Wavefront OBJ file of the C-alpha trace (Angstrom):
o trace
v 15.076 20.929 7.077
v 15.481 22.359 10.899
v 12.924 20.585 12.511
v 14.257 17.357 14.034
v 12.068 14.649 12.320
v 13.009 12.095 14.558
v 10.230 13.499 17.203
v 7.375 13.079 14.635
v 6.843 9.647 16.513
v 5.582 11.799 19.462
v 2.135 13.699 17.636
v -1.150 12.979 18.997
v -3.179 14.157 16.007
v -4.029 10.934 15.273
v -7.319 9.343 14.867
v -8.029 5.624 16.000
v -10.382 4.007 13.616
v -9.076 0.282 13.365
v -12.188 -1.741 13.340
v -11.874 -4.272 16.432
v -10.085 -7.769 15.276
v -9.306 -6.388 11.945
v -5.957 -5.974 10.717
v -4.010 -4.706 7.746
v -2.552 -7.158 5.438
v 0.752 -6.493 3.737
v 1.397 -9.037 1.007
v 5.313 -10.610 1.373
v 6.840 -12.555 -0.905
v 10.428 -12.774 -2.664
v 11.893 -9.860 -4.287
v 9.568 -7.559 -2.200
v 10.593 -4.111 -2.589
v 11.235 -2.498 0.644
v 10.623 1.036 0.214
v 7.677 0.904 -1.017
v 5.461 0.382 2.579
v 7.289 1.857 5.184
v 5.994 4.972 5.572
v 2.199 3.745 5.095
v 2.913 0.673 8.007
v 4.567 2.645 10.372
v 2.177 5.542 10.309
v -0.837 2.819 10.490
v 0.800 0.554 13.513
v 1.053 4.055 15.332
v -2.301 5.037 14.914
v -3.989 1.920 16.556
v -4.285 -0.058 13.576
v -2.477 -4.039 13.719
v -0.444 -5.043 10.245
v 0.377 -8.216 9.462
v 2.030 -9.885 6.727
v 0.726 -12.524 4.143
v 2.933 -14.857 2.534
v 2.460 -17.587 -0.025
v 2.560 -19.967 2.868
v 4.016 -19.718 6.546
v 6.715 -22.829 5.784
v 9.464 -20.404 5.465
v 10.591 -16.754 5.451
v 10.831 -14.582 2.235
v 13.458 -12.617 1.289
v 13.455 -9.232 0.275
v 14.993 -7.038 -2.758
v 17.336 -5.667 0.579
v 18.058 -9.259 1.517
v 15.938 -8.993 4.569
v 13.842 -12.018 5.659
v 10.585 -11.979 6.522
v 8.451 -14.886 8.358
v 4.499 -14.560 7.455
v 2.348 -14.176 9.709
v -0.397 -16.037 7.885
v -0.683 -17.757 4.643
v -2.203 -16.458 1.873
v -5.258 -19.151 1.372
v -6.260 -18.276 5.082
v -6.748 -14.455 4.523
v -10.363 -13.426 4.360
v -11.604 -10.108 3.381
v -13.655 -10.062 6.321
v -10.963 -10.291 8.373
v -8.944 -7.365 7.084
v -9.206 -3.635 6.716
v -6.972 -3.317 3.743
v -4.453 -5.252 1.226
v -1.410 -4.363 0.574
v 0.344 -5.361 -2.333
v 3.912 -4.179 -3.333
v 6.201 -4.287 -6.113
v 8.261 -7.225 -6.763
v 10.683 -8.493 -9.571
v 8.380 -11.586 -9.214
v 5.338 -9.586 -10.847
v 7.074 -9.668 -14.249
v 9.178 -12.746 -14.737
v 6.326 -15.305 -14.176
v 2.872 -16.104 -12.619
v 4.203 -17.110 -9.520
v 2.329 -13.767 -7.656
v -1.047 -14.067 -9.733
v -2.526 -15.865 -6.602
v -2.322 -12.325 -4.886
v -3.643 -10.435 -7.483
v -6.816 -12.700 -7.211
v -7.337 -12.592 -3.788
v -7.116 -8.388 -4.337
v -10.554 -9.484 -6.681
v -11.818 -11.256 -3.497
v -11.396 -8.174 -1.847
v -12.143 -5.585 -4.085
v -15.790 -7.785 -4.448
v -16.077 -7.681 -0.888
v -15.755 -4.011 -0.603
v -12.370 -4.115 1.025
v -9.932 -1.638 -0.258
v -6.477 -2.401 -2.149
v -3.537 -0.567 -2.220
v -1.028 -1.718 -5.245
v 2.310 0.100 -5.764
v 5.145 -0.603 -8.893
v 4.724 -4.075 -10.006
v 2.026 -4.787 -8.318
v -0.308 -2.802 -10.520
v 0.850 -5.096 -13.236
v -0.579 -8.412 -11.425
v -3.889 -6.301 -11.060
v -3.964 -5.333 -14.966
v -3.306 -8.955 -15.716
v -6.466 -9.740 -13.415
v -8.681 -7.092 -15.009
v -8.966 -5.056 -11.931
v -7.751 -1.898 -13.763
v -9.852 -2.429 -16.846
v -12.774 -0.036 -15.008
v -10.951 1.853 -12.406
v -8.698 4.840 -12.294
v -5.347 3.904 -11.705
v -1.472 5.069 -12.231
v 1.581 2.719 -12.267
v 5.360 3.763 -13.031
v 4.493 4.603 -16.328
v 1.453 4.001 -18.978
v 3.398 1.641 -21.565
v 4.414 -0.578 -18.490
v 0.788 -1.474 -17.842
v 0.021 -1.164 -21.407
v 2.452 -4.484 -22.210
v 0.377 -6.470 -20.024
v -2.532 -6.504 -22.399
v -5.148 -5.059 -20.261
v -7.905 -3.209 -21.414
v -7.769 0.151 -18.889
v -5.531 2.195 -20.793
v -8.298 4.842 -20.893
v -8.698 5.163 -16.968
v -4.811 5.549 -16.649
v -3.929 8.867 -14.558
v -0.656 10.248 -14.768
v -0.288 11.015 -11.504
v 1.667 10.167 -7.867
v -0.915 8.269 -6.493
v -4.585 7.611 -7.496
v -7.588 6.318 -5.238
v -10.763 5.288 -7.138
v -13.529 3.566 -4.739
v -11.736 1.108 -2.812
v -8.397 0.614 -4.951
v -5.283 2.786 -4.745
v -2.227 2.475 -7.009
v 0.584 3.959 -7.100
v 4.135 3.771 -8.877
v 7.558 2.515 -7.730
v 9.064 6.171 -6.577
v 5.716 7.597 -4.823
v 6.074 5.278 -1.486
v 5.285 8.636 0.839
v 2.062 9.489 -1.439
v 1.073 5.734 -1.753
v 1.133 6.286 2.071
v -1.208 9.410 2.203
v -3.921 7.753 0.051
v -3.614 4.344 2.213
v -3.838 6.826 5.314
v -6.593 8.590 4.076
v -8.312 5.879 3.110
v -8.220 4.289 6.550
v -8.961 7.967 8.428
v -5.376 7.759 10.138
v -5.320 11.293 11.244
v -7.925 14.073 12.550
v -9.223 16.668 10.179
v -6.513 18.507 8.445
v -3.399 16.782 9.592
v -2.901 14.069 6.729
v -1.936 17.242 4.314
v 0.524 18.090 7.183
v 2.257 14.594 7.366
v 2.527 14.621 3.600
v 4.277 18.120 3.495
v 6.615 16.910 6.208
v 7.425 13.617 4.659
v 7.559 14.562 1.042
v 8.665 18.017 1.170
v 10.632 18.165 4.459
v 8.489 21.391 5.310
v 9.539 22.411 8.976
v 6.243 24.358 9.450
v 4.251 20.883 8.565
v 5.834 19.380 11.435
v 4.338 22.053 14.184
v 0.687 21.605 12.242
v 1.170 17.448 12.788
v 2.120 18.120 16.453
v -0.287 20.992 17.297
l 1 2 3 4 5 6 7 8 9 10 11 12 13 14 15 16 17 18 19 20 21 22 23 24 25 26 27 28 29 30 31 32 33 34 35 36 37 38 39 40 41 42 43 44 45 46 47 48 49 50 51 52 53 54 55 56 57 58 59 60 61 62 63 64 65 66 67 68 69 70 71 72 73 74 75 76 77 78 79 80 81 82 83 84 85 86 87 88 89 90 91 92 93 94 95 96 97 98 99 100 101 102 103 104 105 106 107 108 109 110 111 112 113 114 115 116 117 118 119 120 121 122 123 124 125 126 127 128 129 130 131 132 133 134 135 136 137 138 139 140 141 142 143 144 145 146 147 148 149 150 151 152 153 154 155 156 157 158 159 160 161 162 163 164 165 166 167 168 169 170 171 172 173 174 175 176 177 178 179 180 181 182 183 184 185 186 187 188 189 190 191 192 193 194 195 196 197 198 199 200 201 202 203 204 205 206 207 208 209 210 211 212 213 214 215 216
């Protein structure tokens, strides 16, 4: 690639659509998968959206898979759908070891019931499956049999795709953080018409022409 993508931060082809007083909330917990939200949260922040972290509580920092320590901005029990634009749930080893993260899946139910979107990637999709939130919504994950192992009833709604949006629910597998971000940015209207495709081609395909389109 010949374009200097470090200059991509200077793009003005964005739409500031963040509702006043509301934020994008990113769930954080021990073994949080660091690589899965960076594109989404960085570009939401660059396009005028406030991003806040939500942990099990605020008493202690959580530690990511990469060893980073994050002090949550607020605890899960204080998070209300009406204060949020979107809840993002990432993968973590804990989704598959016990029920410690089940409260985050229950919070996702609150959000979806209130008509506030939820975006889940990697192991978080299994958490939603156990909560019954994928039984009647199109979705994806790492592989179909990963979700089948949860015993959920939504197998007929599984889509073999990099990322899937069905109404207020976005899902993706662990190897698709850019596609996941594309769906999140599109759902929140982060870019002007036509620019989201250029953004995706730049960061997913390293297309130098997309850099010019994004900054046109």
